[in-house]
N, CA and C atoms as an extended XYZ file, in Angstrom:
138
Properties=species:S:1:pos:R:3:atomname:S:1:resname:S:1:resid:I:1 pbc="F F F"
N      -186.969     -122.690      122.120 N   UNK     1
C      -187.473     -123.186      123.859 CA  UNK     1
C      -188.172     -124.632      124.240 C   UNK     1
N      -187.399     -125.980      123.410 N   UNK     2
C      -188.732     -127.146      122.588 CA  UNK     2
C      -189.296     -127.942      124.494 C   UNK     2
N      -188.516     -127.332      125.688 N   UNK     3
C      -189.437     -127.632      126.531 CA  UNK     3
C      -190.152     -127.086      127.530 C   UNK     3
N      -190.975     -126.581      126.675 N   UNK     4
C      -191.518     -125.422      127.659 CA  UNK     4
C      -192.390     -125.934      128.415 C   UNK     4
N      -192.963     -127.284      128.390 N   UNK     5
C      -193.979     -127.600      128.954 CA  UNK     5
C      -193.455     -129.140      129.023 C   UNK     5
N      -192.621     -129.592      129.367 N   UNK     6
C      -191.392     -130.767      130.192 CA  UNK     6
C      -191.956     -130.843      132.125 C   UNK     6
N      -191.989     -132.205      132.071 N   UNK     7
C      -192.514     -132.416      133.080 CA  UNK     7
C      -191.144     -132.665      133.983 C   UNK     7
N      -191.179     -131.147      135.351 N   UNK     8
C      -189.263     -131.725      135.765 CA  UNK     8
C      -189.879     -132.489      137.502 C   UNK     8
N      -188.962     -133.607      137.985 N   UNK     9
C      -188.679     -133.622      138.914 CA  UNK     9
C      -188.742     -133.393      139.912 C   UNK     9
N      -188.862     -133.693      141.174 N   UNK    10
C      -189.781     -133.098      142.206 CA  UNK    10
C      -188.430     -132.482      143.421 C   UNK    10
N      -187.634     -133.243      142.807 N   UNK    11
C      -185.895     -132.477      143.109 CA  UNK    11
C      -185.969     -131.295      142.305 C   UNK    11
N      -186.500     -130.858      141.129 N   UNK    12
C      -185.995     -129.547      140.811 CA  UNK    12
C      -186.845     -128.580      141.104 C   UNK    12
N      -188.247     -128.761      141.882 N   UNK    13
C      -189.252     -127.709      141.773 CA  UNK    13
C      -188.361     -127.070      143.553 C   UNK    13
N      -187.863     -128.798      144.364 N   UNK    14
C      -187.430     -128.068      145.355 CA  UNK    14
C      -185.955     -127.226      145.799 C   UNK    14
N      -185.212     -127.710      144.862 N   UNK    15
C      -183.912     -127.067      144.106 CA  UNK    15
C      -184.408     -125.406      143.587 C   UNK    15
N      -185.437     -125.018      142.670 N   UNK    16
C      -185.629     -123.449      142.626 CA  UNK    16
C      -186.048     -123.637      144.233 C   UNK    16
N      -187.067     -123.755      144.734 N   UNK    17
C      -186.897     -123.059      145.929 CA  UNK    17
C      -186.078     -122.620      146.919 C   UNK    17
N      -185.322     -123.952      147.318 N   UNK    18
C      -184.517     -122.444      148.127 CA  UNK    18
C      -182.974     -122.239      147.316 C   UNK    18
N      -183.077     -121.797      145.801 N   UNK    19
C      -181.587     -121.270      145.180 CA  UNK    19
C      -182.603     -119.890      145.264 C   UNK    19
N      -184.226     -119.734      145.679 N   UNK    20
C      -184.637     -118.187      145.207 CA  UNK    20
C      -184.900     -118.110      146.972 C   UNK    20
N      -184.824     -118.800      147.997 N   UNK    21
C      -184.370     -118.532      149.112 CA  UNK    21
C      -182.662     -118.107      149.656 C   UNK    21
N      -182.082     -118.734      149.102 N   UNK    22
C      -180.964     -117.978      148.959 CA  UNK    22
C      -180.501     -116.973      149.100 C   UNK    22
N      -181.402     -116.780      147.548 N   UNK    23
C      -181.030     -115.387      146.934 CA  UNK    23
C      -181.867     -114.147      147.821 C   UNK    23
N      -183.090     -114.349      148.617 N   UNK    24
C      -183.498     -113.402      148.940 CA  UNK    24
C      -182.849     -113.428      150.342 C   UNK    24
N      -182.747     -114.301      151.154 N   UNK    25
C      -181.318     -113.980      152.157 CA  UNK    25
C      -180.059     -112.928      151.978 C   UNK    25
N      -179.462     -113.677      150.631 N   UNK    26
C      -178.740     -112.965      150.479 CA  UNK    26
C      -178.584     -111.328      150.542 C   UNK    26
N      -180.016     -110.735      149.766 N   UNK    27
C      -180.196     -109.391      149.186 CA  UNK    27
C      -180.581     -108.868      150.636 C   UNK    27
N      -180.777     -109.640      151.689 N   UNK    28
C      -181.174     -108.828      152.345 CA  UNK    28
C      -179.901     -108.807      153.204 C   UNK    28
N      -179.500     -109.878      153.611 N   UNK    29
C      -178.302     -109.741      154.109 CA  UNK    29
C      -177.204     -108.043      153.479 C   UNK    29
N      -177.370     -108.114      152.128 N   UNK    30
C      -176.493     -107.439      151.969 CA  UNK    30
C      -177.461     -105.792      151.823 C   UNK    30
N      -178.555     -105.917      152.306 N   UNK    31
C      -179.488     -104.834      152.241 CA  UNK    31
C      -178.985     -104.001      153.823 C   UNK    31
N      -178.889     -105.205      155.366 N   UNK    32
C      -178.672     -104.478      156.597 CA  UNK    32
C      -177.506     -104.415      156.316 C   UNK    32
N      -175.783     -104.784      155.848 N   UNK    33
C      -174.950     -104.374      155.555 CA  UNK    33
C      -174.731     -102.815      156.119 C   UNK    33
N      -175.103     -103.099      154.415 N   UNK    34
C      -175.582     -100.607      153.489 CA  UNK    34
C      -176.036     -100.413      154.806 C   UNK    34
N      -177.322     -100.871      155.513 N   UNK    35
C      -177.737     -100.163      156.843 CA  UNK    35
C      -177.056      -99.618      157.422 C   UNK    35
N      -176.114     -100.984      157.663 N   UNK    36
C      -175.394     -100.298      159.263 CA  UNK    36
C      -174.126      -99.731      159.117 C   UNK    36
N      -173.253     -100.149      158.161 N   UNK    37
C      -172.013      -99.603      157.358 CA  UNK    37
C      -172.831      -97.962      157.268 C   UNK    37
N      -174.084      -97.166      157.089 N   UNK    38
C      -173.896      -95.862      156.065 CA  UNK    38
C      -175.033      -95.254      157.668 C   UNK    38
N      -175.200      -95.664      158.286 N   UNK    39
C      -175.894      -95.531      159.948 CA  UNK    39
C      -174.470      -95.754      160.828 C   UNK    39
N      -173.450      -95.665      160.834 N   UNK    40
C      -172.366      -96.177      161.460 CA  UNK    40
C      -171.606      -96.804      162.672 C   UNK    40
N      -172.996      -98.189      162.443 N   UNK    41
C      -173.490      -98.953      163.465 CA  UNK    41
C      -172.523     -100.105      163.070 C   UNK    41
N      -171.120     -100.145      162.400 N   UNK    42
C      -170.913     -100.917      161.227 CA  UNK    42
C      -169.316     -101.100      161.814 C   UNK    42
N      -168.995     -100.396      162.974 N   UNK    43
C      -167.705     -100.461      163.541 CA  UNK    43
C      -165.966      -99.865      162.615 C   UNK    43
N      -166.593      -99.513      161.335 N   UNK    44
C      -165.501      -99.791      160.788 CA  UNK    44
C      -165.698      -97.984      159.691 C   UNK    44
N      -166.444      -97.643      160.634 N   UNK    45
C      -166.814      -96.230      159.383 CA  UNK    45
C      -167.547      -95.515      160.538 C   UNK    45
N      -166.294      -94.718      161.000 N   UNK    46
C      -166.727      -93.831      162.266 CA  UNK    46
C      -166.166      -92.140      161.932 C   UNK    46
C-alpha cells in the first residue's frame, strides 16, 4: 500500500458513501424479501 496516506478528491469520498448506502439498501431488501418469503406473505410460497 504505497498510497496509504493519499489525499482523495471530494468525489471519491461521496462515491464511497453512495456505494455503502447502496450496499445497505441491498441487504435490507434481501432481508425483507426473505422475511416475506418465509412468513408466507410473498405470494409464491403457500
